[in-house]
Phi, psi and omega in degrees: 000319181291330178294323179295316178299319181294317179296317180296320180293319180294319178296320179295319179297320180295321180289329185273341180291145183293141176260139181263081178248152175292149181295153178297160186293328183283344181260024178286342181287142179280349182276344181284125180269146178281146179282341179261126184291329183264348182091160182296321186300308182292322180297317180295320180291326176294315178296322177297315178297318178296320179295315179298318179295321179293319179297316178293322182295312183276336182265355184298319178302320178295315181296317181296321179294320180293324182280331187273329182254133178288161177298160185295331182289347178261006180292322181244123173244131181293155179293154180296148180295149182261076181266136173242120180286143178291156180293151180295153180292157179291155179296149182293151178279175181292327178295315178297321179297320180293322177298315180295324178294319178293320177297319179300316180294323178295320179294319178299316180295320179297319179293316179299319178299314180296318183292317179293323176297318178294315182296322184278328187251333188217033189303307185287346181275179183283317183207166179256127179287130188288326185275309184274337182079014180268186182262155176223126179246026183283000000 
């Protein structure tokens, strides 16, 4: 129902807005008086304002109802899940830290070895071929 009202209101607004057309040829004389005392422009805007006010006056209960009540799909929200996070792991011991430090250093050395091989043998290309040591631009 509101869509019909909206379409009718838009059509009425389009009809009521002033059109910027040149005056007809027979009314070029300055002696011809207009039959409308305020002119077409002002009359159309007054009618447009009255139409908008009437639409708001009669349509306000509908608009207010739509704005005040949420849609039916939001009436029920499930309760939040009852998740319990596990406790954090205990901090590593000194033996574990020493193992991780040695692994970290080995990974750094492997990366440096790969990077220097790429920089010296295949830098402008995409990759270094592992068996032949050549370049690959695929």
